[in-house]
C-alpha positions as CSV (number, residue, x, y, z in Angstrom):
1,M,0.0,0.0,0.1
2,L,2.8,2.4,0.9
3,F,4.7,1.4,-2.3
4,G,1.6,2.2,-4.4
5,S,1.2,5.6,-2.7
6,L,4.8,6.4,-3.2
7,C,4.5,5.5,-6.9
8,A,1.5,7.7,-7.2
9,F,3.3,10.5,-5.6
10,V,6.3,10.1,-7.9
11,T,4.0,10.0,-11.0
12,L,2.2,13.1,-9.8
13,A,5.3,15.0,-9.0
14,S,6.8,14.1,-12.4
15,W,3.7,15.3,-14.1
16,A,3.8,18.6,-12.2
17,Y,7.5,19.0,-13.0
18,A,6.8,18.6,-16.7
19,H,3.7,20.8,-16.6
20,P,4.4,23.8,-14.5
21,T,1.5,25.9,-13.4
22,V,1.1,29.5,-12.3
23,T,-1.9,31.2,-10.8
24,V,-2.3,34.8,-11.8
25,V,-5.0,37.4,-10.9
26,N,-7.5,35.9,-13.2
27,G,-6.8,32.2,-12.9
28,T,-4.3,29.3,-13.4
29,Y,-2.2,28.5,-16.4
30,V,-0.2,25.4,-17.3
31,G,3.0,25.8,-19.3
32,V,5.8,23.6,-20.6
33,H,9.0,22.5,-18.9
34,L,12.1,22.4,-21.2
35,P,14.4,19.8,-19.6
36,S,17.3,20.5,-21.9
37,L,17.4,24.1,-20.7
38,Q,16.0,23.6,-17.3
39,Q,13.3,26.3,-18.0
40,D,9.6,26.7,-17.8
41,I,7.8,28.6,-20.5
42,F,4.2,30.0,-20.5
43,L,3.0,31.1,-23.9
44,G,0.1,33.0,-25.3
45,I,-1.4,34.4,-22.1
46,P,-3.8,37.2,-22.8
47,F,-2.9,40.5,-21.0
48,A,-6.0,42.4,-22.2
49,Q,-9.5,41.7,-23.6
50,P,-9.5,40.8,-27.4
51,P,-9.7,44.0,-29.4
52,I,-12.7,42.9,-31.3
53,G,-16.3,44.3,-31.8
54,D,-16.5,47.7,-30.1
55,L,-12.9,47.2,-28.8
56,R,-11.6,47.2,-32.4
57,L,-9.4,50.3,-33.0
58,A,-9.7,51.1,-29.2
59,P,-7.2,51.3,-26.4
60,P,-6.8,48.0,-24.6
61,A,-9.3,47.0,-22.0
62,S,-8.3,45.2,-18.8
63,L,-9.2,41.5,-18.5
64,N,-12.6,41.3,-16.8
65,S,-13.1,37.5,-16.3
66,S,-11.7,34.8,-14.1
67,W,-11.9,31.0,-14.0
68,S,-11.5,28.1,-11.7
69,D,-10.1,25.4,-14.1
70,T,-6.6,25.3,-15.5
71,R,-5.9,26.9,-18.9
72,S,-3.2,26.1,-21.4
73,A,-0.2,28.3,-21.9
74,T,1.7,25.9,-24.1
75,T,1.7,27.6,-27.5
76,Y,2.3,31.1,-28.9
77,G,-0.7,33.1,-29.8
78,P,-1.2,34.3,-33.4
79,G,0.5,37.4,-34.8
80,C,-1.6,40.5,-35.0
81,V,-3.6,41.4,-38.1
82,G,-1.6,43.3,-40.5
83,S,1.7,41.9,-39.3
84,T,3.9,40.3,-42.0
85,P,5.2,37.8,-42.3
86,S,3.1,35.6,-40.1
87,S,1.6,32.3,-40.9
88,T,-1.3,32.9,-38.5
89,T,-2.8,36.3,-37.7
90,S,-5.8,37.3,-35.6
91,E,-7.2,40.4,-33.9
92,D,-7.2,38.3,-30.7
93,C,-3.4,38.7,-30.4
94,L,-2.7,40.7,-27.3
95,H,-0.7,38.0,-25.6
96,I,2.4,37.8,-23.3
97,N,5.0,35.0,-23.1
98,V,7.1,34.2,-20.1
99,V,10.4,32.3,-19.9
100,R,11.7,31.5,-16.5
101,P,14.4,29.2,-15.0
102,A,12.9,26.0,-13.6
103,N,12.2,25.6,-9.8
104,V,11.5,29.3,-9.4
105,S,8.9,30.2,-6.8
106,G,7.0,33.4,-6.0
107,Q,9.5,34.2,-3.3
108,D,12.5,34.4,-5.7
109,K,11.7,37.9,-7.0
110,L,13.9,37.7,-10.1
111,P,14.5,40.7,-12.4
112,V,12.5,40.8,-15.6
113,L,13.5,41.6,-19.1
114,F,10.5,42.8,-21.1
115,W,11.0,42.5,-24.9
116,I,9.2,44.5,-27.7
117,F,10.1,43.3,-31.2
118,G,10.7,45.5,-34.2
119,G,9.3,45.4,-37.7
120,G,8.5,48.9,-38.8
121,F,5.2,48.8,-36.9
122,V,3.8,46.5,-39.6
123,G,5.8,43.2,-39.3
124,G,7.1,40.7,-36.9
125,A,5.7,38.6,-34.1
126,A,6.8,37.6,-30.6
127,S,6.8,34.0,-31.7
128,S,9.7,34.6,-34.2
129,P,12.6,32.1,-33.4
130,A,14.9,35.1,-33.7
131,F,13.4,36.5,-30.5
132,N,13.7,33.3,-28.5
133,G,14.6,34.4,-25.0
134,S,15.6,31.0,-23.7
135,F,19.3,31.4,-24.4
136,I,19.4,34.7,-22.5
137,V,17.8,33.1,-19.6
138,E,20.1,30.2,-19.8
139,Q,23.1,32.5,-19.7
140,S,21.7,34.4,-16.8
141,V,21.5,31.3,-14.7
142,K,25.1,30.3,-15.7
143,M,26.2,33.8,-14.5
144,G,24.5,33.2,-11.1
145,K,22.1,36.1,-12.1
146,P,18.9,34.5,-13.1
147,I,16.3,36.7,-14.8
148,I,12.9,36.2,-16.4
149,F,12.2,37.0,-20.0
150,A,8.8,38.2,-21.2
151,S,7.7,39.2,-24.7
152,I,4.5,40.5,-26.2
153,D,2.5,41.1,-29.3
154,S,0.7,44.4,-29.9
155,Y,-0.6,46.5,-32.8
156,G,-2.6,49.6,-33.7
157,Y,-1.0,52.8,-35.1
158,L,-3.7,54.1,-37.5
159,A,-4.0,57.9,-37.5
160,S,-6.8,60.2,-38.7
161,D,-8.8,63.2,-37.4
162,E,-11.6,60.8,-36.7
163,L,-9.5,58.5,-34.6
164,K,-8.0,61.6,-32.7
165,K,-11.5,63.0,-31.9
166,A,-12.5,59.6,-30.5
167,G,-9.3,59.3,-28.5
168,L,-8.1,56.3,-30.5
169,L,-4.5,57.2,-31.5
170,N,-1.4,55.2,-30.6
171,V,-3.3,52.2,-29.6
172,G,-0.3,49.9,-30.0
173,I,1.8,52.0,-27.5
174,K,-1.1,51.7,-25.1
175,D,-1.2,47.9,-25.6
176,Q,2.5,47.8,-24.6
177,R,1.7,49.8,-21.5
178,M,-1.3,47.6,-20.6
179,A,1.1,44.6,-20.8
180,L,3.5,46.4,-18.4
181,H,0.5,46.8,-16.0
182,W,-0.1,43.1,-16.4
183,V,3.5,42.3,-15.5
184,S,3.2,44.6,-12.5
185,D,0.1,42.7,-11.3
186,N,1.2,39.2,-12.2
187,I,4.9,38.6,-12.7
188,G,5.3,37.8,-9.0
189,A,3.4,34.6,-9.5
190,F,6.1,33.5,-11.9
191,G,8.9,34.3,-9.5
192,G,9.6,37.8,-10.9
193,D,10.0,41.1,-9.2
194,A,7.6,43.8,-10.5
195,D,10.0,46.5,-9.1
196,K,12.8,45.2,-11.3
197,V,11.6,45.3,-14.8
198,T,13.8,46.4,-17.7
199,I,12.0,47.2,-21.0
200,W,14.0,46.4,-24.2
201,G,13.2,46.9,-27.9
202,H,14.8,47.1,-31.3
203,S,13.9,49.2,-34.4
204,S,10.3,50.1,-34.0
205,G,10.5,48.2,-30.7
206,G,13.3,50.6,-29.9
207,Y,11.2,53.5,-30.7
208,S,8.5,52.0,-28.4
209,I,11.0,52.1,-25.6
210,H,11.5,55.8,-26.2
211,A,7.7,56.2,-26.3
212,Q,7.4,54.6,-22.8
213,L,10.1,56.9,-21.5
214,L,8.2,59.8,-23.0
215,A,4.7,58.6,-22.2
216,Y,2.4,61.3,-20.6
217,G,5.3,63.8,-20.6
218,G,7.7,61.3,-18.8
219,R,5.2,60.3,-16.0
220,N,6.5,57.6,-13.7
221,D,3.8,54.9,-13.3
222,G,6.4,52.5,-11.6
223,L,6.1,50.1,-14.5
224,F,9.8,49.6,-15.1
225,R,13.1,50.7,-13.7
226,A,15.5,50.6,-16.7
227,A,15.4,50.7,-20.5
228,I,17.3,49.3,-23.5
229,A,16.7,50.9,-27.0
230,D,18.6,49.2,-29.9
231,S,18.7,50.9,-33.3
232,S,15.5,52.9,-32.7
233,L,13.5,54.4,-35.5
234,M,13.2,57.5,-33.4
235,A,14.8,59.6,-36.1
236,F,11.7,59.1,-38.2
237,Q,9.1,59.9,-35.6
238,N,8.0,63.2,-37.1
239,W,4.8,61.7,-38.4
240,S,1.6,63.6,-37.9
241,I,-2.1,62.9,-38.6
242,A,-1.7,64.9,-41.8
243,S,1.2,62.8,-43.0
244,Q,-0.9,59.6,-42.6
245,T,-4.1,60.9,-44.3
246,A,-3.3,58.9,-47.5
247,Q,-2.9,55.6,-45.5
248,W,-6.2,56.2,-43.7
249,D,-7.9,57.0,-47.0
250,H,-6.5,53.8,-48.6
251,M,-8.0,51.8,-45.7
252,I,-11.4,53.5,-45.9
253,I,-11.6,52.9,-49.6
254,A,-10.6,49.2,-49.2
255,S,-13.2,48.7,-46.5
256,N,-16.0,50.2,-48.6
257,C,-16.6,52.6,-45.7
258,T,-16.1,55.8,-47.9
259,S,-19.8,56.8,-47.8
260,S,-20.3,56.1,-44.1
261,T,-20.9,59.0,-41.8
262,D,-19.2,57.1,-39.0
263,K,-16.2,55.4,-40.4
264,I,-15.1,53.9,-37.2
265,R,-18.4,52.2,-36.6
266,C,-18.2,51.0,-40.3
267,L,-14.7,49.5,-39.7
268,R,-15.9,47.8,-36.5
269,A,-18.7,46.1,-38.4
270,L,-16.3,44.5,-40.9
271,S,-15.5,40.8,-40.6
272,T,-12.0,39.9,-39.4
273,A,-10.9,39.0,-42.9
274,D,-12.2,42.2,-44.4
275,F,-10.7,44.3,-41.6
276,S,-7.3,42.6,-42.0
277,A,-7.4,43.2,-45.7
278,S,-8.2,46.9,-45.2
279,I,-5.3,47.3,-42.7
280,N,-3.0,45.7,-45.3
281,A,-4.3,48.3,-47.9
282,A,-3.1,51.1,-45.5
283,L,0.4,49.9,-46.2
284,V,2.2,51.5,-43.1
285,S,1.1,53.5,-40.1
286,Y,3.0,55.0,-37.3
287,P,2.7,56.6,-33.9
288,V,1.9,60.3,-33.8
289,P,1.7,63.1,-31.3
290,D,-1.7,63.0,-29.7
291,D,-1.7,65.7,-27.0
292,D,-2.0,62.9,-24.4
293,L,0.1,59.8,-24.4
294,L,2.7,61.4,-26.7
295,P,2.3,65.2,-26.3
296,K,5.0,66.2,-28.8
297,K,7.2,64.6,-31.4
298,T,10.0,62.7,-29.7
299,L,13.0,64.9,-30.3
300,F,11.1,67.9,-28.9
301,Q,10.1,66.0,-25.7
302,Y,13.7,65.1,-25.2
303,R,14.8,68.7,-25.9
304,D,12.3,69.9,-23.3
305,G,13.2,67.3,-20.7
306,N,9.8,65.7,-20.8
307,F,11.1,62.1,-20.3
308,L,11.3,59.6,-17.5
309,S,14.9,59.2,-16.2
310,V,15.9,55.6,-15.7
311,P,19.2,53.8,-16.3
312,T,19.4,53.2,-20.1
313,I,21.3,51.4,-22.7
314,I,21.1,52.9,-26.1
315,G,22.9,52.3,-29.5
316,A,22.9,51.4,-33.2
317,T,24.8,49.4,-35.7
318,K,27.7,50.8,-37.8
319,D,25.6,50.5,-41.1
320,D,22.1,50.8,-39.7
321,G,20.9,52.7,-42.8
322,T,21.6,49.9,-45.3
323,S,18.3,48.4,-44.5
324,G,16.1,48.6,-47.6
325,F,13.2,49.6,-45.3
326,L,14.8,53.0,-44.6
327,A,16.8,54.3,-47.6
328,P,15.7,54.6,-51.3
329,T,17.8,52.5,-53.7
330,G,18.2,52.2,-57.5
331,I,19.8,55.7,-57.6
332,N,22.3,56.3,-60.5
333,N,22.3,60.2,-60.8
334,N,21.9,63.3,-58.9
335,T,18.5,64.1,-60.4
336,Y,17.0,60.8,-59.3
337,M,18.7,61.2,-55.9
338,V,16.8,64.5,-55.3
339,T,13.6,62.8,-56.4
340,A,14.2,59.7,-54.2
341,L,15.1,61.7,-51.2
342,N,12.0,63.9,-51.6
343,A,9.8,60.8,-51.8
344,S,11.4,59.1,-48.8
345,F,11.4,62.3,-46.7
346,T,7.7,62.7,-47.4
347,T,7.1,59.0,-46.4
348,F,8.8,59.6,-43.1
349,A,7.4,63.1,-42.6
350,L,10.9,64.6,-42.7
351,D,11.7,68.1,-43.9
352,N,11.7,67.6,-47.7
353,N,12.3,71.1,-48.9
354,L,14.9,71.5,-51.6
355,T,17.2,73.4,-49.5
356,T,17.4,70.7,-46.9
357,I,18.0,68.1,-49.5
358,N,20.7,70.1,-51.3
359,N,22.4,70.6,-47.9
360,Y,22.4,66.8,-47.4
361,L,24.0,66.3,-50.8
362,K,26.7,68.8,-50.0
363,I,27.5,66.9,-46.8
364,Y,27.3,63.6,-48.5
365,P,29.3,63.8,-51.8
366,N,28.9,61.3,-54.6
367,D,32.0,59.3,-53.4
368,P,31.3,55.7,-52.8
369,A,34.3,55.4,-50.6
370,Q,32.5,57.7,-48.1
371,G,29.2,55.8,-48.4
372,A,27.5,53.0,-46.4
373,P,28.3,50.2,-45.9
374,Y,31.4,52.0,-44.5
375,D,34.9,50.8,-45.0
376,T,34.1,49.0,-48.2
377,G,36.2,51.0,-50.6
378,D,35.2,53.0,-53.7
379,G,33.2,50.2,-55.4
380,V,29.5,50.9,-56.0
381,L,26.6,48.7,-55.1
382,P,24.9,46.7,-57.9
383,S,21.6,48.2,-57.0
384,G,22.6,51.7,-57.9
385,S,25.8,53.7,-58.3
386,Q,24.7,56.2,-55.6
387,D,23.0,53.9,-53.2
388,K,25.9,54.0,-50.8
389,R,25.4,57.8,-50.6
390,S,21.6,57.2,-49.9
391,F,22.4,54.6,-47.3
392,A,24.9,57.0,-45.5
393,I,22.2,59.8,-45.2
394,F,19.7,57.5,-43.6
395,N,22.3,55.8,-41.4
396,D,23.2,59.1,-39.9
397,M,19.6,59.9,-39.2
398,V,19.4,56.7,-37.1
399,H,22.6,57.5,-35.3
400,G,21.6,61.2,-34.9
401,A,18.5,60.5,-33.0
402,T,20.3,57.9,-30.9
403,R,23.0,60.4,-30.1
404,Y,20.6,63.2,-29.2
405,A,18.6,61.0,-27.0
406,A,21.7,59.8,-25.2
407,Q,22.8,63.4,-24.7
408,Q,19.5,64.4,-23.2
409,L,19.0,61.3,-21.1
410,A,22.5,61.8,-19.6
411,T,21.5,65.1,-18.2
412,K,19.3,63.3,-15.7
413,G,20.8,59.9,-15.2
414,K,23.1,57.1,-16.3
415,V,23.2,56.2,-20.0
416,Y,25.3,53.6,-21.5
417,S,25.8,54.1,-25.3
418,Y,27.2,51.6,-27.8
419,R,27.9,51.1,-31.5
420,F,28.0,47.6,-33.0
421,N,30.7,47.2,-35.6
422,Q,30.8,43.5,-36.3
423,I,29.7,42.0,-39.7
424,P,28.0,38.7,-38.8
425,Q,29.3,35.4,-40.2
426,N,28.0,35.1,-43.8
427,G,27.0,38.8,-43.8
428,T,27.4,40.6,-47.1
429,M,29.6,43.5,-48.3
430,T,26.5,45.1,-49.7
431,S,24.8,45.3,-46.2
432,G,27.8,45.5,-43.8
433,V,26.8,45.8,-40.2
434,T,23.2,46.4,-41.1
435,H,20.1,47.0,-39.1
436,G,19.5,44.2,-36.6
437,S,23.0,42.7,-36.8
438,E,23.5,42.9,-33.1
439,L,20.4,40.9,-32.2
440,G,22.0,37.6,-33.3
441,Y,24.7,38.1,-30.8
442,I,22.4,39.2,-27.9
443,F,19.8,36.4,-28.4
444,A,22.5,33.9,-29.4
445,N,20.1,31.4,-30.9
446,P,22.4,28.6,-32.3
447,D,19.8,27.6,-34.9
448,P,21.4,28.2,-38.3
449,S,18.0,28.8,-39.9
450,V,17.4,31.8,-37.7
451,T,18.0,35.4,-39.1
452,P,20.0,37.2,-37.8
453,H,22.1,34.2,-37.0
454,L,25.1,34.1,-34.6
455,G,27.2,31.8,-36.6
456,T,29.9,29.3,-35.5
457,R,33.1,31.3,-35.3
458,S,34.7,31.2,-31.9
459,E,35.3,34.9,-31.9
460,D,31.6,35.6,-32.6
461,I,30.6,33.2,-29.8
462,A,32.9,35.0,-27.4
463,L,31.4,38.3,-28.5
464,A,27.9,37.0,-28.0
465,L,28.8,36.0,-24.5
466,E,30.2,39.5,-24.0
467,M,27.1,41.3,-25.1
468,Q,24.7,38.9,-23.5
469,S,26.6,39.2,-20.2
470,R,26.5,43.0,-20.2
471,W,22.8,43.1,-21.1
472,I,22.1,40.6,-18.3
473,N,24.2,42.5,-15.8
474,F,22.3,45.6,-16.6
475,V,18.9,43.9,-16.1
476,H,20.1,42.3,-12.9
477,D,22.3,45.0,-11.4
478,L,21.7,48.2,-13.4
479,D,25.3,48.1,-14.4
480,P,26.5,46.4,-17.6
481,L,29.7,45.3,-16.0
482,G,27.7,44.0,-13.0
483,T,28.4,43.5,-9.4
484,N,29.1,40.3,-7.5
485,N,30.4,38.5,-10.5
486,S,32.0,35.5,-8.8
487,C,29.7,33.0,-10.5
488,E,30.2,34.2,-14.1
489,D,30.6,31.4,-16.7
490,F,32.4,33.1,-19.6
491,S,34.9,31.9,-22.1
492,K,38.5,33.0,-21.4
493,E,38.3,35.5,-24.3
494,S,35.0,37.0,-23.1
495,R,36.3,37.2,-19.5
496,L,39.3,39.2,-20.5
497,K,37.1,41.6,-22.5
498,L,34.5,42.0,-19.9
499,T,36.9,42.6,-17.0
500,G,39.2,44.7,-19.1
501,T,36.8,47.3,-20.5
502,R,34.5,49.2,-18.2
503,W,31.4,50.6,-19.9
504,E,31.5,54.2,-18.7
505,P,28.2,56.1,-18.6
506,Y,27.8,58.5,-21.5
507,G,27.8,61.6,-19.3
508,R,30.6,64.1,-19.4
509,K,33.0,62.2,-21.6
510,K,30.3,61.2,-24.2
511,Q,31.8,57.9,-25.2
512,N,30.4,54.7,-26.9
513,L,31.4,51.1,-26.2
514,V,32.2,49.8,-29.6
515,F,31.7,46.0,-30.1
516,T,33.7,43.9,-32.6
517,N,34.7,40.2,-32.3
518,S,38.4,41.3,-32.0
519,D,38.0,44.3,-29.6
520,V,35.6,45.8,-27.3
521,S,36.6,49.4,-26.4
522,M,35.4,52.8,-25.3
523,Q,35.7,55.5,-28.0
524,P,34.7,59.2,-28.2
525,D,31.2,59.7,-29.7
526,T,32.5,61.6,-32.7
527,Y,31.5,59.0,-35.2
528,R,30.4,60.8,-38.4
529,A,29.9,64.1,-36.6
530,A,29.1,66.4,-39.5
531,G,26.3,64.3,-41.0
532,I,24.9,63.3,-37.6
533,N,24.9,66.8,-36.3
534,Y,23.1,68.0,-39.3
535,A,20.4,65.3,-38.9
536,I,19.9,66.3,-35.3
537,A,19.5,70.0,-36.4
538,V,17.0,69.0,-39.0
539,G,15.1,66.9,-36.5
540,L,14.9,69.8,-34.1
541,E,13.9,72.2,-36.9
542,L,16.9,74.4,-36.3
543,V,17.7,74.6,-40.1
């Protein structure tokens, strides 16, 4: 009898170990145990009511139901409608995913890394293998500094006079903030500490980090204590409702709501398939100043000191502008360069007057040796003889906004600025150290099918450990070099780099930590000063 009871206990314990559960405010979820990584994962947990029916196009609504049974959190939720590429999309996409070390209890209070993916506000999904947080969590445990990784899906950046009047602008940024409130209320059940949350994003996700720092004029709602913004698209956040009228009109035409006197109600009456198709017709949409959540355009808020001061990591890649999403290509003469810049500046709601464009062309001569990707000689790109010139202009816009934000954030607190200079394994000369190159080193997913991919070179693996460790130290200790590092499990090369180069706050010296797989060093932030300073001046409307 005792043997039978013992067997039953062992079987029950084994099942519980393989099927971890967590009870949040609304009910209990069962997740998945990953024995190879000694982690528990909980996927596809709603953090708000589904944005359907009258909640379509609306700010997120708090969950308003509870349950007594156990619900599954074993698979990722769908990507949001309008997101590309995604094999499965849905309006019911406001979900959060949590990765934690195994055997964590509610008393452990681990720091939390909260990830917002990029994709130009129109692409990507938290389920992307490129954003698998398990390898960051694994490294944090090896370091003796365990953390929890969380990621979300969110959407909603349409802008129009109708939406502004109804208070329906910047819904996607509000989704993110709702998810942070959910973390504040529930992460303790996973073993996390709601007072030790670091928000992190890349590209449009990086802009989202700035948006949270700027939200409500820099109001501190206690939702996070630190921030990381990689390769932010903040330079292009000059959009207004007027600049997106064409996108809204495309959507209204595609939805057959043109004749409706209440276009919002008409859109809410569409089927999910028709609504998704109409969003796709809008092509792209972006956050805009709304006199509430985002009172002014981002550079102006930083200029005026209307931001939340928390320890921050901020940086970009050497050749960030070579992404085809940003810069126009196929340029072979000056005449088309002017036309292409005018069109691109209009798309991004930048100053597109002829004087500004001509000033850019003076600062950026038609010399391929000075173009991006940098340090690639005087050869031209096959896509266009002046494409390196175009890439250089947009590259400096990304770096300019990053530099200005670092300068302003440093007036109130600690900022750690970086530049990533390493071409990934199998990277191309036509792209260089392009937009997103650093992510392969920070997420360090060994799967060769993942893009961006870390690769197999020992130097790259050492650099990945270097970068992961600094990000983890920052999340855990608010210092990229960390404190109490006795349990670090680095390779010899990474240990030498990490202990040999202190990442100094930006502050008075205004320096970047520059990453390559052969050297990690502090350098003065004078990189491409002329172009970057002009980009800042244009953004601040000083010229």
